[in-house]
NUKOLMI-607107 format. One line per field, with one value per residue: residue number from 1; residue in three letters; z, x, y of N, C-alpha, C in turn. Coordinates in Angstrom, 3 decimals. Example, Ala and Ser with C-alpha at 12.3 -4.5 7.8 and 13.67 -1.06 7.14 Angstrom:
BEGIN
k	[1_2]
r	[ALA_SER]
n.pz	[7.800_7.080]
n.px	[13.190_12.850]
n.py	[-5.690_-2.250]
ca.pz	[7.800_7.140]
ca.px	[12.300_13.670]
ca.py	[-4.500_-1.060]
c.pz	[7.800_7.870]
c.px	[13.200_12.900]
c.py	[-3.300_0.030]
This chain:
BEGIN
k	[1_2_3_4_5_6_7_8_9_10_11_12_13_14_15_16_17_18_19_20_21_22_23_24_25_26_27_28_29_30_31_32_33_34_35_36_37_38_39_40_41_42_43_44_45_46_47_48_49_50_51_52_53_54_55_56_57_58_59_60_61_62_63_64_65_66_67_68_69_70_71_72_73_74_75_76_77_78_79_80_81_82_83_84_85_86_87_88_89_90_91_92_93_94_95_96_97_98_99_100_101_102_103_104_105_106_107_108_109_110_111_112_113_114_115_116_117_118_119_120_121_122_123_124_125_126_127_128_129_130_131_132_133_134_135_136_137_138_139_140_141_142_143_144_145_146_147_148_149_150_151_152_153_154_155_156_157_158_159_160_161_162_163_164_165_166_167_168_169_170_171_172_173_174_175_176_177_178_179_180_181_182_183_184_185_186_187_188_189_190_191_192_193_194_195_196_197_198_199_200_201_202_203_204_205_206_207_208_209_210_211_212_213_214_215_216_217_218_219_220_221_222_223_224_225_226_227_228_229_230_231_232_233_234_235_236_237_238_239_240_241_242_243_244_245_246_247_248_249_250_251_252_253_254_255_256_257_258_259_260_261_262]
r	[MET_SER_ALA_THR_ILE_ASN_ASP_ASP_ASP_LEU_SER_ALA_TRP_ALA_ASP_GLY_GLN_LEU_SER_PRO_GLU_ARG_ARG_ALA_ALA_VAL_GLU_ALA_ALA_LEU_ALA_ALA_ASP_ALA_GLY_LEU_ALA_GLU_LYS_ALA_ARG_ALA_GLN_ARG_ALA_GLN_SER_ALA_ALA_LEU_ARG_GLU_ALA_LEU_ASP_PRO_TRP_LEU_ALA_GLU_PRO_ILE_PRO_THR_ARG_LEU_LEU_ALA_ALA_ALA_ALA_PRO_PRO_PRO_LEU_PRO_SER_ALA_TRP_VAL_ALA_TRP_ARG_PRO_PHE_LEU_ALA_ALA_ALA_ALA_THR_LEU_ALA_LEU_GLY_LEU_ALA_ILE_GLY_TRP_TYR_GLY_ARG_ASP_LEU_THR_LEU_GLU_ARG_SER_GLY_THR_PRO_THR_THR_PHE_ALA_ARG_ALA_ALA_ALA_VAL_THR_HIS_VAL_LEU_TYR_ALA_ALA_ASP_GLN_ARG_ARG_PRO_VAL_GLU_VAL_TRP_ALA_ASN_GLU_GLU_LYS_GLY_LEU_VAL_THR_TRP_LEU_THR_ARG_ARG_MET_GLY_VAL_GLN_ALA_HIS_ALA_PRO_ASP_LEU_ASN_SER_VAL_GLY_PHE_ALA_LEU_ILE_GLY_GLY_ARG_LEU_VAL_ALA_GLY_HIS_GLU_ARG_PRO_THR_ALA_LEU_LEU_MET_TYR_GLU_ASN_ALA_GLU_LYS_GLN_ARG_LEU_THR_LEU_GLN_TRP_ARG_ARG_ASN_ASP_PRO_SER_VAL_GLU_GLU_THR_ALA_PHE_ARG_TYR_ALA_VAL_GLU_SER_GLY_VAL_GLY_VAL_PHE_TYR_TRP_ILE_ASP_HIS_ASP_CYS_SER_TYR_ALA_LEU_SER_GLY_ARG_VAL_ASP_LYS_ALA_GLN_LEU_LEU_ALA_ILE_ALA_ARG_VAL_VAL_TYR_GLY_GLN_LEU_ALA_ALA_ALA_GLU_ALA_GLN_PRO_GLN_LYS]
n.pz	[114.187_112.337_111.881_111.945_112.567_114.575_117.370_117.259_115.187_113.401_115.172_114.508_111.704_111.482_112.580_110.731_111.055_110.313_109.269_105.935_104.312_106.716_106.226_103.747_104.266_106.286_105.366_102.862_104.122_105.419_102.442_102.114_103.946_105.077_107.797_108.882_107.697_108.413_110.802_110.847_109.308_110.900_113.025_112.246_111.782_114.666_115.640_113.836_114.679_117.327_117.716_116.478_118.045_120.201_119.922_119.599_122.421_123.383_122.404_123.622_125.760_128.330_131.561_133.781_136.169_137.245_136.414_138.135_140.100_140.791_141.313_143.791_147.298_148.084_150.893_152.667_154.792_154.558_152.953_154.130_155.557_153.247_151.269_150.555_149.556_147.385_145.757_145.115_143.422_141.676_140.397_139.359_137.066_135.838_134.802_133.187_131.307_129.930_128.972_127.582_125.168_124.600_123.031_121.175_119.606_119.379_118.081_115.483_114.144_114.018_111.769_111.747_111.736_113.629_114.482_112.034_111.779_113.218_113.172_110.265_110.522_112.289_109.908_108.263_109.654_108.807_106.347_105.891_106.711_105.708_103.600_101.100_100.033_99.824_99.293_96.724_93.741_91.498_90.712_88.766_87.679_87.153_85.969_85.378_88.492_89.297_88.195_88.558_91.565_91.178_91.053_92.551_94.811_93.926_93.737_91.999_91.522_92.213_92.110_93.281_92.467_93.855_94.025_94.094_96.364_97.000_97.781_96.068_94.336_95.543_94.854_95.420_97.339_98.180_101.051_104.192_105.600_108.636_107.981_105.347_101.802_102.180_100.392_99.225_99.291_98.915_99.671_99.165_99.789_99.420_101.587_101.932_103.945_104.657_103.051_103.559_101.469_102.358_101.595_101.773_101.354_102.172_104.261_102.091_103.357_104.899_105.427_105.266_105.413_106.700_107.708_110.263_112.737_114.469_116.475_116.488_118.146_116.936_114.625_112.333_111.758_108.847_108.468_106.781_105.789_102.347_100.209_99.771_100.536_103.088_103.684_104.647_105.532_106.276_108.472_109.886_109.957_111.194_112.117_110.501_108.407_107.381_106.887_105.386_102.922_102.642_101.532_99.074_98.407_98.577_97.009_95.022_94.471_94.604_92.280_90.561_90.810_89.684_87.223_83.646_84.114_81.903]
n.px	[76.131_77.301_76.506_78.919_80.717_82.703_83.625_86.640_87.507_86.875_88.393_91.534_91.303_91.215_93.702_95.441_96.268_95.264_94.874_95.187_92.968_91.156_90.762_89.800_86.704_86.336_86.014_84.307_81.783_81.845_81.680_78.948_77.616_76.583_76.191_78.213_80.494_80.735_81.506_83.779_85.568_85.366_86.735_89.699_90.369_90.656_92.118_94.456_94.917_95.590_97.631_99.488_99.654_100.862_102.673_105.325_105.767_105.962_107.995_109.636_112.809_113.448_112.320_114.789_114.865_113.463_115.382_117.306_116.532_116.714_119.094_121.862_122.312_124.197_125.942_127.097_125.627_123.124_122.316_120.966_118.655_117.556_116.928_114.620_113.441_114.758_114.931_112.383_112.171_114.039_113.138_110.613_112.124_113.452_111.407_110.040_111.946_111.392_109.345_109.199_111.301_110.470_108.043_108.303_108.984_106.848_105.023_107.214_106.536_103.847_103.715_103.731_106.060_107.964_110.723_111.955_111.497_113.123_115.631_115.885_116.025_118.739_120.192_119.128_120.889_123.284_124.481_123.336_124.905_127.491_129.586_131.122_130.948_127.658_125.779_125.697_124.954_124.874_122.608_122.612_122.355_120.054_117.765_119.277_120.092_116.952_116.709_118.419_118.007_115.446_115.916_117.573_115.777_113.623_110.931_109.487_110.901_110.748_111.822_110.656_110.175_110.739_111.164_109.095_108.894_111.334_113.374_115.681_116.755_119.666_120.729_121.112_121.010_122.353_121.065_122.109_119.708_117.470_116.533_116.424_117.040_117.432_115.983_117.449_117.157_118.134_118.059_118.589_117.493_118.708_119.388_120.868_119.749_118.912_117.183_116.455_114.489_113.420_113.069_111.373_110.911_108.079_105.880_103.352_100.508_100.210_98.586_98.169_98.013_98.153_100.119_102.402_103.977_107.933_109.318_113.252_116.441_116.545_116.131_112.814_110.474_108.381_106.362_105.040_103.064_102.211_100.697_102.937_105.203_107.442_107.464_109.832_109.960_112.747_114.356_115.480_113.925_110.583_107.508_105.177_106.314_107.557_105.682_104.235_105.727_105.851_103.346_103.672_105.309_104.182_101.954_102.860_104.081_101.972_100.381_102.958_101.929_100.336_99.904_100.614_102.399_105.749]
n.py	[88.058_85.381_81.763_80.702_82.055_83.501_86.090_85.671_84.284_87.148_88.701_87.777_87.771_90.619_90.864_89.431_86.424_84.254_80.772_80.382_78.323_79.656_81.704_82.018_81.418_82.714_85.846_84.558_84.882_87.446_88.831_87.503_88.999_91.936_93.540_91.707_91.931_94.843_95.379_93.828_95.242_97.630_96.345_95.535_98.604_99.245_97.847_98.151_100.767_100.847_99.196_101.209_102.593_101.615_99.968_101.042_101.825_99.448_98.472_99.634_99.626_97.374_99.170_100.603_100.446_98.552_96.885_97.051_96.565_93.719_93.762_92.773_93.887_96.262_96.101_93.312_92.773_93.121_91.198_89.052_89.958_91.244_89.189_87.820_89.789_90.738_88.048_88.055_90.085_89.386_87.426_88.865_90.689_88.414_87.100_89.495_90.549_87.885_87.502_90.195_89.855_87.902_88.081_89.152_87.343_85.782_87.779_87.972_85.279_85.491_87.209_89.586_92.737_93.265_92.974_93.402_96.076_96.828_96.064_97.289_99.928_99.816_99.184_101.260_102.996_102.542_101.897_104.929_106.864_106.385_107.972_107.258_104.986_104.109_102.974_99.965_99.608_102.316_105.182_105.767_103.870_102.511_101.195_98.482_97.991_97.918_95.632_93.798_93.656_92.233_90.011_88.722_89.137_87.490_88.482_91.042_94.048_97.539_100.953_103.881_106.985_109.967_112.629_114.223_114.397_115.621_114.072_111.922_109.644_107.794_104.983_101.603_98.501_94.842_93.289_92.002_89.670_87.976_85.578_85.736_87.443_91.226_94.064_96.938_100.425_103.827_107.060_110.632_114.073_117.747_118.925_116.847_114.900_111.132_108.985_105.000_102.708_99.539_96.169_92.498_89.596_87.756_85.973_84.643_84.288_86.188_89.110_92.591_95.817_98.185_100.292_100.833_102.875_103.012_104.128_103.802_103.873_106.484_106.915_107.397_104.970_103.931_100.739_98.367_95.575_93.647_91.907_89.350_90.614_92.258_95.768_98.843_102.445_104.525_106.400_110.197_111.720_113.920_112.294_113.072_114.400_111.939_109.912_110.703_110.549_108.087_106.840_108.334_106.285_103.492_104.343_104.590_101.779_100.092_100.986_100.713_97.197_96.901_97.269_95.846_93.164_93.191]
ca.pz	[114.331_111.928_113.214_111.860_112.511_115.711_117.398_117.859_113.828_113.150_115.301_114.003_110.576_111.489_112.414_109.708_112.049_110.337_108.401_104.486_104.743_107.439_106.016_102.885_105.046_106.724_103.830_102.369_104.937_105.105_101.300_102.027_105.230_105.036_108.949_109.527_106.767_108.518_112.238_110.608_108.818_112.069_114.306_111.954_112.020_115.551_115.687_113.577_115.448_118.504_117.209_115.709_119.192_121.190_119.265_120.100_123.865_123.686_122.017_124.632_126.118_129.866_132.474_134.577_137.455_137.317_136.113_139.286_141.526_140.718_142.113_145.534_148.088_148.383_152.461_152.653_156.214_154.662_152.622_154.955_155.867_151.922_150.234_150.098_148.733_146.144_145.201_144.184_142.521_140.356_139.806_138.252_136.209_135.037_133.882_132.527_130.000_129.259_128.449_126.928_124.256_123.802_122.821_119.442_118.675_118.692_116.797_114.233_113.982_113.089_110.780_112.631_111.557_114.613_114.128_110.781_112.142_114.260_111.378_108.993_111.227_112.404_108.637_108.131_110.188_109.123_105.421_105.412_106.925_104.458_102.423_100.458_99.786_100.975_97.732_95.705_92.794_91.810_90.678_86.997_86.855_88.036_85.539_85.925_89.380_89.159_87.167_90.043_93.063_91.027_90.445_93.559_95.746_93.575_93.471_90.826_92.006_91.745_92.803_93.384_92.286_95.642_93.595_94.064_98.345_97.959_97.768_94.650_94.710_95.554_94.077_96.023_97.755_99.093_103.305_104.767_107.206_109.691_107.375_103.363_101.850_102.371_99.202_99.992_98.379_99.400_98.753_99.675_99.325_99.013_102.978_102.541_104.821_103.903_103.962_103.188_101.871_102.535_101.715_102.041_101.178_103.834_104.335_101.504_104.019_106.083_104.547_106.351_104.902_107.541_108.317_111.720_113.293_115.381_116.396_116.891_117.951_116.783_113.724_112.637_110.487_108.933_108.334_106.311_105.060_101.034_99.563_99.700_101.392_103.942_103.549_105.719_105.178_107.414_107.960_110.556_109.544_111.762_111.499_109.292_106.762_107.257_106.860_103.713_101.797_102.809_101.368_98.098_98.253_98.789_96.100_93.523_94.481_93.974_90.455_89.520_90.542_89.087_85.633_83.051_83.830_80.577]
ca.px	[76.888_77.291_76.435_80.091_82.207_83.010_84.590_87.743_87.689_87.118_89.681_92.178_91.188_91.809_95.378_96.195_96.505_93.849_95.233_94.673_91.625_89.893_90.849_88.780_85.950_85.465_85.897_83.247_80.830_81.626_81.052_77.821_76.855_77.161_76.909_79.103_81.642_81.769_82.443_85.319_86.269_85.662_87.852_90.892_91.278_90.752_93.595_95.573_95.350_96.455_99.409_100.288_99.812_100.999_104.064_106.899_106.242_106.599_109.155_110.892_113.570_113.151_112.970_116.322_114.425_113.309_116.816_118.104_115.417_117.259_120.772_122.207_122.693_125.991_126.857_127.026_125.232_122.140_122.171_120.046_117.411_116.380_117.105_113.263_112.896_115.908_114.238_110.889_112.274_114.591_112.020_110.378_112.895_113.388_109.425_109.367_112.762_111.374_107.596_109.420_111.517_109.268_106.748_109.301_109.559_105.189_104.927_107.283_105.906_102.257_103.788_103.933_107.117_108.772_111.821_112.580_111.697_114.446_116.582_115.568_116.651_119.953_120.372_119.782_122.040_124.846_124.854_123.076_126.373_128.651_129.245_131.895_130.018_126.686_125.371_126.593_125.060_124.510_120.971_122.684_122.123_118.804_117.176_120.242_119.687_115.621_117.117_119.503_117.231_113.940_116.243_118.386_115.042_112.556_109.471_110.018_111.578_110.264_112.066_109.596_110.223_110.537_111.971_108.181_108.893_112.315_114.510_116.522_117.635_121.279_121.309_120.578_122.266_121.327_121.168_121.704_118.734_117.944_116.410_116.033_118.312_116.525_116.979_117.579_117.159_118.823_117.159_118.761_117.355_119.101_119.564_121.753_119.033_119.014_115.982_115.747_113.439_113.364_111.937_111.933_109.991_107.339_104.836_102.400_99.302_99.604_98.084_98.362_98.405_98.105_101.540_102.651_105.113_108.422_111.360_114.266_117.664_116.398_115.244_111.493_110.530_107.275_106.921_103.792_103.004_101.845_100.813_104.403_106.913_107.322_108.630_110.445_110.896_112.948_114.994_116.010_112.426_109.890_107.184_104.580_106.682_107.794_103.771_103.375_106.673_105.040_102.261_103.904_105.918_102.636_100.864_103.526_104.510_100.345_100.336_103.471_102.146_98.807_100.689_101.018_104.502_106.800]
ca.py	[87.224_84.430_81.229_79.940_83.187_84.407_87.411_85.488_84.765_88.233_89.138_86.784_88.427_91.485_90.532_88.620_85.561_83.063_80.194_80.482_78.026_79.587_83.220_81.895_81.053_84.185_86.126_84.468_85.143_88.823_88.818_87.440_89.346_93.697_93.741_91.269_92.580_96.186_94.691_93.270_96.220_98.162_95.319_96.017_99.728_99.149_96.492_99.401_102.036_99.677_99.093_102.609_103.803_100.505_99.224_102.187_101.641_97.768_98.087_100.593_98.354_97.118_99.951_100.097_100.755_96.904_95.592_97.582_95.867_91.940_93.738_92.714_94.995_96.780_95.869_92.071_92.711_93.540_90.677_88.244_90.887_91.464_88.353_87.561_90.814_90.227_87.189_87.965_91.053_88.851_86.181_89.641_90.943_87.567_87.118_91.125_90.231_86.381_88.060_91.180_89.087_86.618_89.287_89.863_86.385_85.570_88.962_87.872_84.301_85.729_87.727_91.517_92.822_93.867_92.274_94.289_96.916_97.616_96.154_98.159_100.882_99.805_98.971_102.683_103.977_101.561_102.738_106.337_107.429_106.059_108.947_106.976_103.957_103.941_101.587_99.056_100.146_103.700_105.610_106.441_102.774_101.946_100.221_97.515_98.390_96.959_94.171_92.830_93.089_91.203_88.742_88.376_88.897_86.336_89.229_92.342_95.308_98.978_102.115_104.630_108.483_110.646_113.694_115.101_114.867_116.372_113.272_111.695_108.303_107.574_103.661_100.286_97.466_93.754_93.347_90.050_89.369_86.995_84.732_85.685_88.821_92.422_95.109_98.749_102.039_105.210_108.827_112.294_115.715_118.619_119.144_115.842_113.421_110.347_107.771_104.320_101.899_98.306_95.255_91.191_88.305_87.504_84.864_84.892_83.935_87.081_89.642_93.459_96.720_99.337_101.917_100.751_103.673_102.772_105.404_102.941_104.247_108.143_106.634_106.548_103.615_103.632_99.872_97.631_94.631_93.919_90.685_88.808_91.542_93.776_97.017_99.435_103.333_105.144_108.191_111.061_113.275_113.739_111.705_113.324_114.331_110.321_109.223_111.113_109.912_106.312_106.958_108.109_105.065_102.973_104.201_104.900_100.466_99.656_101.516_99.353_96.181_96.812_97.447_94.331_92.900_92.994]
c.pz	[113.217_112.169_113.084_112.001_113.910_115.940_117.375_116.568_113.689_113.607_114.990_112.218_110.710_111.708_111.611_110.318_111.605_108.920_107.088_104.210_105.725_107.104_104.672_103.550_105.378_105.667_103.111_102.633_105.313_104.019_101.159_103.097_105.110_106.805_109.472_109.061_107.453_109.643_111.982_109.955_110.074_113.103_113.282_111.860_113.284_115.842_114.911_114.433_116.945_118.690_117.028_117.164_120.563_121.006_119.706_121.333_123.671_123.417_122.710_125.825_127.648_130.940_133.591_135.686_137.688_137.384_137.863_140.730_141.703_141.471_143.217_145.979_147.891_149.600_152.082_154.068_155.996_153.999_152.797_154.944_154.510_150.967_149.749_149.142_147.005_145.072_144.594_143.310_141.358_139.863_138.701_136.993_135.311_133.603_132.842_131.008_129.478_127.703_127.065_125.352_123.715_122.984_120.809_118.511_118.164_117.616_115.515_113.709_113.129_112.536_110.822_112.410_112.620_114.307_113.457_110.980_112.429_113.255_110.513_109.601_111.596_111.459_108.123_108.483_109.792_107.337_105.100_106.024_106.573_103.589_101.127_99.060_99.997_100.152_97.190_94.283_92.642_91.001_88.670_86.130_86.904_86.876_85.383_87.594_90.209_89.137_88.365_91.300_92.521_91.323_92.003_94.843_95.456_93.550_92.680_91.786_91.683_92.620_92.326_93.707_93.475_94.782_93.783_95.576_98.396_97.809_96.026_94.771_94.380_94.689_95.485_96.282_98.267_100.347_103.596_105.758_107.777_108.554_105.596_103.297_101.846_100.777_100.162_99.137_99.277_98.311_99.798_99.123_99.491_100.513_103.458_103.546_103.748_104.399_103.281_102.648_101.081_102.387_101.697_101.977_102.507_103.628_103.173_102.090_104.379_105.261_105.392_105.914_105.412_107.724_109.642_111.800_114.192_115.576_116.967_116.755_117.464_115.538_113.342_111.463_110.569_107.939_107.619_105.588_103.371_100.850_100.451_100.487_102.188_103.796_104.825_105.448_106.401_107.261_109.077_110.505_110.468_111.290_110.578_108.190_106.106_106.047_105.461_102.621_101.634_102.252_99.570_97.458_97.934_97.951_94.660_93.373_94.044_92.948_89.390_89.476_89.878_87.692_85.192_83.261_82.496_80.305]
c.px	[76.514_77.591_78.070_81.312_81.768_83.363_85.776_88.375_88.124_88.492_91.281_92.435_91.544_93.002_96.411_96.592_95.601_94.611_94.815_93.030_90.654_89.417_89.352_87.258_85.357_85.434_84.469_81.673_80.822_81.460_79.295_76.754_77.839_77.321_77.929_80.706_81.842_82.056_83.520_85.878_86.728_86.870_89.070_91.065_91.000_92.643_94.607_96.194_95.484_97.798_99.971_100.402_100.426_102.715_105.547_106.506_106.565_107.683_110.413_111.941_113.065_113.566_113.985_116.002_114.148_114.247_117.134_117.640_116.089_118.434_120.878_122.162_123.905_126.500_126.528_126.072_123.378_121.454_120.599_118.419_116.606_116.420_115.849_112.667_113.382_115.639_113.134_111.543_113.524_113.634_110.876_110.668_113.255_112.554_109.756_110.450_112.131_110.233_108.024_109.954_110.861_108.246_106.752_108.880_107.988_104.820_105.321_106.923_104.498_102.402_103.688_105.367_108.427_110.659_112.605_112.198_112.698_115.423_116.332_115.932_117.717_120.630_120.697_121.038_123.199_125.126_124.227_124.296_127.654_128.719_130.535_131.234_128.969_125.584_126.026_125.864_124.082_123.393_121.564_122.646_120.627_118.101_118.076_120.247_118.265_115.859_117.717_118.828_115.685_114.674_116.803_116.767_113.774_111.257_110.314_110.137_111.200_110.796_111.150_110.790_109.689_110.915_110.531_107.977_109.965_113.386_115.131_117.107_119.174_121.203_120.722_121.639_121.174_121.514_121.855_120.812_118.897_117.729_116.522_116.749_117.144_116.794_116.974_117.670_116.683_118.106_117.928_117.836_118.807_119.908_120.887_120.973_118.543_117.338_116.379_114.825_113.884_112.716_112.239_111.028_109.494_106.323_103.481_101.413_99.444_99.456_97.548_98.759_98.713_99.301_101.646_103.899_106.059_109.538_112.306_116.000_117.094_116.133_113.947_111.507_108.909_107.080_105.611_104.224_102.201_101.788_102.256_105.654_106.456_108.117_108.935_110.882_111.621_114.045_114.520_115.082_111.743_108.754_106.092_104.864_107.269_106.787_104.006_104.547_106.555_103.993_102.780_104.529_105.258_102.008_101.624_103.861_103.067_100.219_101.417_102.839_101.150_99.078_100.991_102.425_104.609_107.437]
c.py	[85.736_83.242_80.063_80.885_83.723_85.480_87.367_85.249_85.592_89.372_88.579_87.530_89.376_91.882_90.056_87.490_84.226_82.651_80.111_79.741_78.588_80.966_82.714_81.908_82.318_85.180_85.700_84.951_86.264_89.260_89.026_87.985_91.168_93.799_93.437_92.366_94.221_96.237_94.508_94.762_97.539_97.724_95.499_97.235_99.712_99.088_97.786_100.208_101.739_99.801_100.209_102.993_103.187_99.832_100.229_101.809_100.446_97.647_98.825_99.410_98.355_98.033_99.706_100.242_99.362_95.981_96.056_96.967_94.599_92.796_93.713_93.910_95.351_95.911_94.073_91.783_92.568_92.457_89.273_88.563_90.926_90.584_87.663_88.563_90.479_89.421_87.144_89.259_90.622_88.233_87.668_89.848_89.733_87.432_88.089_90.484_88.884_87.034_89.060_90.780_87.622_87.072_89.268_88.413_85.639_86.578_88.308_86.431_84.232_86.853_89.736_91.700_93.785_93.995_93.693_95.164_97.838_97.259_96.729_99.795_101.001_99.957_100.596_103.475_103.667_102.337_104.160_107.099_107.241_106.518_108.667_105.865_103.499_102.931_100.654_99.368_101.375_104.009_105.820_104.843_101.831_101.043_98.390_97.059_97.127_95.636_92.692_92.194_92.383_90.203_87.975_88.149_87.645_87.536_90.874_93.760_96.683_100.124_103.154_105.856_109.561_112.230_114.529_115.408_115.122_115.211_112.469_110.346_108.173_106.180_102.778_99.496_96.353_93.892_91.792_90.580_88.168_85.742_84.218_87.428_90.231_93.389_96.111_99.998_103.047_106.128_109.814_113.726_116.573_118.965_117.443_114.844_112.557_109.299_106.418_103.325_100.352_97.697_93.551_90.590_88.067_86.275_85.129_84.870_85.184_88.686_91.216_94.711_97.847_99.767_101.264_101.795_103.150_103.813_103.936_103.931_106.185_107.944_106.020_105.639_103.574_102.035_99.247_96.473_94.064_92.692_89.501_89.172_92.205_94.529_98.057_100.764_103.755_106.103_109.194_112.403_112.985_112.667_111.902_113.144_112.480_109.916_109.668_110.692_108.567_106.394_107.007_106.668_104.440_103.417_104.070_102.724_99.847_99.447_100.544_97.642_95.744_97.004_95.757_93.777_92.251_91.339]
């Protein structure tokens, strides 16, 4: 282990939680030490695997049985005997609730788009169900749509071509976000299943490309952070199919970003 880089530094680097200055120092050490670099890559892979496995579980609502434990007994005569136990149960339930929702706030501040994944699923349900006007600008005006979204978002927009995986572009729109606007593109296949690709500006100091998966209200969401944007691909399709499409989206976006801007 480097004299200046410890396990805490590697863990924070793997989770994208270092300050820009500290991240630069860690990456310089990784470039100079092949063994340290291999350990860091293993740490990042492990962190990504844990997030994919545990994030959906952590995002579940507080179990009903825990909330029920804080409810008062139905009979007034039982109150005196049960009061100490109910007080303890209420304290437990309150602590769980604070911890549960505090977790989202902590992850959001650190760059993990837990709230963004939930918002993406809700937005998908809202607009994918609209048969008359699910988008503001239709696919026949794709060039104008991309230009408009680029101007409004402040980052270069791209509309991935998903015809190879059976989904055609319908169009796009802007969606109000918590702190900044979100862009949305909608796609549809021959069975009238719809997917939405959403993205918003993110803290440019956060760098994390690993896919993460969540299920929100029956909608599957693959989401990731790349450079200064958070992305979410949402739809009521199975996990394997959604992952395959997310990889196509990611590859096309990466290729588009690598092209020189005109």
